[in-house]
Backbone as JSON, one array per atom type, in Angstrom:
{
  "sequence": "MKNLLALLLTSLLAVPLATALFRQNAQAEDKMGMAKEVRWEGHVIRSSKDQSTLTVRKVGTSEEKIVHYDSSTKWVSQKHGDKKVNDIDSSDVKDGDRVICKGTWDKDGGLHATLISKRLTGM",
  "N": [[88.58, 150.14, 126.03], [87.78, 152.36, 124.54], [90.24, 153.44, 123.89], [91.27, 151.47, 122.2], [89.45, 151.6, 120.08], [89.93, 154.23, 119.23], [92.59, 153.98, 118.39], [92.26, 152.19, 116.27], [90.67, 153.73, 114.48], [92.44, 155.84, 114.0], [94.53, 154.48, 112.7], [93.19, 153.66, 110.41], [92.85, 156.08, 109.13], [95.48, 156.96, 108.86], [96.92, 155.18, 107.18], [95.93, 155.46, 104.41], [96.69, 158.16, 104.04], [99.49, 158.08, 104.38], [100.16, 156.42, 102.23], [99.41, 158.05, 100.08], [101.25, 160.14, 100.42], [103.71, 158.8, 99.99], [103.35, 158.11, 97.31], [103.25, 160.64, 96.11], [105.88, 161.47, 96.65], [107.32, 159.64, 95.08], [106.45, 160.35, 92.52], [107.43, 162.96, 92.43], [110.18, 162.47, 92.53], [110.54, 161.2, 90.04], [109.92, 163.35, 88.36], [112.01, 165.0, 88.96], [114.07, 163.83, 87.69], [115.18, 161.61, 88.79], [114.87, 158.8, 88.02], [113.47, 155.55, 88.47], [115.43, 152.6, 88.58], [115.2, 150.01, 86.23], [114.75, 146.6, 85.09], [115.4, 144.42, 82.39], [115.13, 141.34, 80.94], [116.23, 138.88, 78.66], [116.49, 137.4, 75.34], [118.75, 138.44, 72.79], [117.45, 139.63, 69.88], [117.81, 141.22, 67.63], [120.5, 143.34, 66.64], [121.93, 146.59, 66.4], [124.63, 148.23, 65.59], [125.06, 150.72, 64.43], [122.86, 152.27, 65.3], [123.17, 151.94, 67.95], [121.67, 150.0, 69.47], [119.89, 147.24, 70.94], [117.55, 144.72, 70.29], [115.55, 143.13, 72.48], [114.02, 140.17, 73.4], [111.75, 139.3, 75.84], [112.16, 136.7, 78.21], [110.35, 133.73, 77.76], [108.14, 134.93, 76.59], [106.59, 136.81, 73.88], [107.14, 139.4, 73.94], [108.91, 142.32, 73.16], [111.58, 144.66, 73.64], [113.29, 147.67, 72.84], [116.59, 148.25, 73.48], [118.63, 150.83, 74.32], [122.0, 151.87, 74.1], [125.04, 153.53, 75.14], [128.19, 155.3, 75.29], [128.51, 155.38, 78.02], [127.43, 153.08, 79.01], [127.85, 150.13, 80.86], [129.4, 147.07, 80.18], [129.22, 143.67, 80.82], [130.0, 140.17, 81.54], [128.76, 137.07, 82.83], [128.63, 133.95, 84.5], [125.79, 131.98, 85.42], [125.01, 132.13, 88.8], [127.65, 132.48, 89.51], [130.21, 134.36, 91.11], [132.18, 135.78, 89.87], [132.7, 138.43, 87.69], [133.06, 139.47, 84.4], [134.57, 142.03, 82.48], [133.42, 143.22, 79.38], [132.94, 144.19, 75.9], [130.67, 145.87, 73.63], [130.82, 144.45, 71.23], [131.06, 141.83, 71.96], [128.57, 140.82, 72.45], [126.13, 139.02, 70.86], [123.52, 138.28, 68.4], [120.95, 136.25, 69.69], [122.16, 135.78, 72.14], [121.72, 135.59, 75.68], [120.69, 138.17, 77.81], [120.85, 140.52, 80.54], [119.49, 143.56, 81.13], [119.9, 146.67, 82.63], [118.57, 149.8, 83.57], [116.9, 152.84, 82.68], [113.53, 153.63, 81.73], [112.9, 155.17, 78.61], [111.32, 157.97, 76.91], [110.05, 156.97, 74.62], [109.36, 154.39, 75.19], [111.41, 152.59, 75.13], [114.41, 151.15, 76.56], [116.95, 152.76, 78.25], [120.07, 151.73, 78.68], [122.14, 151.29, 81.48], [123.66, 149.25, 82.29], [124.62, 146.25, 80.76], [124.43, 142.88, 80.89], [125.83, 140.01, 79.78], [124.76, 136.74, 79.8], [126.39, 133.83, 80.63], [126.57, 130.45, 79.66], [126.94, 127.31, 81.4], [129.98, 125.8, 80.75]],
  "CA": [[87.87, 149.93, 124.79], [87.83, 153.62, 123.79], [91.6, 153.57, 123.35], [91.38, 150.54, 121.08], [88.66, 152.17, 118.99], [90.66, 155.42, 118.75], [93.76, 153.47, 117.67], [91.77, 151.63, 115.02], [90.28, 154.84, 113.6], [93.66, 156.55, 113.62], [95.26, 153.69, 111.7], [92.42, 153.69, 109.17], [93.12, 157.37, 108.49], [96.91, 157.14, 108.62], [97.41, 154.35, 106.06], [95.72, 156.13, 103.11], [97.49, 159.39, 103.98], [100.88, 157.7, 104.17], [100.25, 155.92, 100.86], [99.36, 159.21, 99.19], [102.52, 160.86, 100.56], [104.75, 158.03, 99.29], [103.09, 158.22, 95.87], [103.68, 161.98, 95.71], [107.35, 161.49, 96.66], [107.8, 158.89, 93.93], [106.2, 161.17, 91.34], [108.34, 164.1, 92.48], [111.51, 161.98, 92.16], [110.53, 161.0, 88.61], [109.95, 164.66, 87.72], [113.32, 165.6, 89.2], [115.07, 163.13, 86.92], [115.73, 160.47, 89.52], [113.98, 157.71, 87.61], [113.71, 154.25, 89.08], [116.14, 151.65, 87.73], [114.4, 148.85, 85.84], [115.52, 145.45, 84.59], [114.77, 143.7, 81.28], [115.93, 140.13, 80.7], [115.77, 138.1, 77.52], [117.45, 137.05, 74.29], [118.96, 139.46, 71.76], [116.83, 139.25, 68.61], [118.51, 142.03, 66.61], [121.38, 144.38, 67.16], [122.31, 147.61, 65.44], [125.75, 149.03, 66.09], [124.88, 152.09, 63.92], [121.9, 152.97, 66.14], [123.5, 151.61, 69.34], [120.49, 149.38, 70.07], [119.63, 145.8, 70.93], [116.15, 144.36, 70.48], [115.61, 142.01, 73.42], [112.73, 139.51, 73.65], [111.64, 138.83, 77.22], [112.16, 135.25, 78.35], [109.05, 133.09, 77.9], [107.05, 135.69, 75.96], [106.94, 137.39, 72.58], [107.29, 140.84, 74.18], [110.24, 142.83, 72.84], [111.91, 146.06, 73.95], [114.53, 148.17, 72.26], [117.53, 148.68, 74.51], [119.6, 151.8, 73.8], [123.23, 151.97, 74.88], [125.96, 154.57, 74.71], [129.55, 155.12, 75.82], [128.49, 155.24, 79.48], [126.87, 151.77, 79.36], [128.83, 149.15, 81.32], [129.18, 145.76, 79.58], [129.84, 142.59, 81.6], [129.48, 138.82, 81.33], [128.8, 136.33, 84.08], [127.93, 132.67, 84.54], [124.72, 131.92, 86.41], [125.42, 131.71, 90.14], [129.07, 132.74, 89.73], [130.48, 135.71, 91.63], [133.14, 136.44, 89.0], [132.11, 139.24, 86.62], [134.09, 139.83, 83.4], [134.29, 143.2, 81.65], [133.42, 142.95, 77.95], [132.44, 145.35, 75.17], [129.44, 145.61, 72.87], [131.05, 143.49, 70.15], [130.99, 140.48, 72.51], [127.16, 140.41, 72.55], [125.64, 138.65, 69.53], [122.13, 137.86, 68.31], [120.73, 134.95, 70.33], [122.69, 135.77, 73.5], [120.82, 135.98, 76.78], [121.23, 139.35, 78.49], [120.08, 141.26, 81.54], [119.73, 144.98, 80.91], [119.41, 147.54, 83.69], [118.6, 151.2, 83.17], [115.66, 153.57, 82.89], [112.68, 153.72, 80.55], [112.91, 156.48, 77.97], [109.99, 158.46, 76.57], [109.43, 156.19, 73.54], [109.08, 153.03, 75.66], [112.62, 151.78, 75.11], [115.2, 151.15, 77.79], [118.3, 153.3, 78.15], [120.81, 150.82, 79.54], [123.36, 151.67, 82.2], [124.4, 148.0, 82.43], [124.18, 145.1, 79.98], [125.16, 141.72, 81.36], [125.68, 138.81, 78.96], [124.72, 135.56, 80.66], [127.17, 132.73, 80.08], [126.08, 129.11, 80.02], [127.99, 126.45, 81.94], [130.73, 125.16, 79.65]],
  "C": [[87.92, 151.19, 123.92], [89.2, 153.8, 123.15], [91.8, 152.68, 122.13], [90.64, 151.07, 119.86], [89.36, 153.39, 118.39], [91.88, 154.99, 117.94], [93.36, 152.91, 116.31], [91.4, 152.73, 114.03], [91.49, 155.62, 113.12], [94.42, 155.79, 112.54], [94.52, 153.66, 110.37], [92.62, 155.0, 108.41], [94.58, 157.51, 108.08], [97.41, 156.37, 107.4], [97.14, 155.01, 104.71], [96.55, 157.41, 102.96], [98.95, 159.08, 103.7], [101.1, 157.19, 102.75], [100.27, 157.08, 99.86], [100.67, 159.99, 99.24], [103.64, 160.13, 99.83], [104.58, 158.13, 97.79], [103.54, 159.58, 95.36], [105.2, 162.08, 95.67], [107.91, 160.77, 95.45], [107.6, 159.69, 92.65], [107.14, 162.36, 91.29], [109.75, 163.66, 92.09], [111.6, 161.77, 90.66], [110.64, 162.33, 87.87], [111.31, 165.33, 87.87], [114.42, 164.87, 88.46], [115.69, 161.95, 87.64], [114.84, 159.27, 89.25], [114.43, 156.39, 88.25], [114.43, 153.32, 88.1], [115.24, 150.45, 87.48], [115.3, 147.79, 85.24], [114.71, 144.79, 83.47], [115.69, 142.54, 80.93], [115.36, 139.37, 79.53], [116.9, 137.78, 76.55], [117.53, 138.18, 73.26], [118.4, 138.92, 70.45], [117.54, 139.94, 67.45], [119.45, 142.99, 67.32], [121.75, 145.34, 66.04], [123.42, 148.46, 66.06], [125.62, 150.49, 65.64], [123.94, 152.9, 64.81], [122.15, 152.74, 67.62], [122.28, 151.05, 70.07], [120.58, 147.86, 70.01], [118.13, 145.64, 71.04], [116.17, 143.08, 71.3], [114.2, 141.49, 73.66], [112.74, 138.92, 75.04], [111.5, 137.31, 77.25], [110.73, 134.74, 78.54], [107.89, 133.82, 77.28], [107.48, 136.12, 74.56], [107.14, 138.89, 72.7], [108.74, 141.27, 73.95], [110.38, 144.28, 73.24], [113.21, 146.41, 73.23], [115.37, 148.74, 73.39], [118.56, 149.58, 73.86], [120.84, 151.79, 74.7], [124.09, 153.09, 74.32], [127.32, 154.32, 75.36], [129.58, 154.97, 77.33], [127.94, 153.88, 79.94], [128.0, 150.82, 79.73], [128.43, 147.79, 80.75], [129.93, 144.71, 80.4], [129.3, 141.25, 81.13], [129.66, 138.05, 82.63], [128.06, 135.01, 83.91], [126.87, 132.72, 85.63], [125.26, 131.39, 87.74], [126.88, 131.95, 90.46], [129.26, 134.16, 90.24], [131.43, 136.48, 90.71], [132.42, 137.13, 87.84], [133.24, 139.69, 85.7], [133.66, 141.09, 82.66], [134.4, 142.79, 80.18], [133.06, 144.24, 77.22], [131.27, 144.93, 74.28], [129.62, 144.58, 71.77], [131.0, 142.04, 70.65], [129.55, 139.96, 72.64], [126.62, 140.23, 71.13], [124.15, 138.32, 69.58], [122.0, 136.45, 68.89], [121.26, 134.87, 71.75], [121.62, 136.17, 74.5], [121.48, 137.12, 77.54], [120.28, 139.81, 79.58], [120.47, 142.71, 81.36], [119.12, 145.76, 82.06], [119.55, 148.98, 83.22], [117.29, 151.86, 83.5], [114.87, 153.59, 81.59], [112.82, 155.11, 79.94], [111.51, 156.79, 77.47], [109.29, 157.63, 75.5], [109.19, 154.73, 73.92], [110.27, 152.09, 75.6], [113.35, 151.9, 76.44], [116.56, 151.76, 77.49], [119.15, 152.56, 79.16], [122.02, 151.49, 80.18], [124.26, 150.46, 82.37], [123.77, 146.96, 81.52], [125.07, 143.94, 80.37], [124.83, 140.53, 80.46], [125.75, 137.61, 79.9], [125.43, 134.41, 79.97], [126.59, 131.4, 80.56], [127.25, 128.31, 80.6], [128.68, 125.68, 80.83], [131.57, 124.04, 80.18]]
}
């Protein structure tokens, strides 16, 4: 019985400590520039080639994010459920297209995209 009680008390102390350590590691990684990759999916509402941005409205909501891209951004297209991925360029994405953008949040709340995937409908 004493062993069971000791194990229970140890686990009650260990879980909060482990959580705090993981949180500190995540914060340290963010400070070191190793930001977590995020995903934003929706329809292109506006695009600006001059500013290298897409305004993307999240599916099913009115929430919009500005997606920034540059020469390092990879552009692809893919049908839902298909394994074949096609390389495209920014001129192939138009207003109204559905896209999945992956990248990191920048300081102004926008997304800096490392990948923009145009979703193709079944034709």
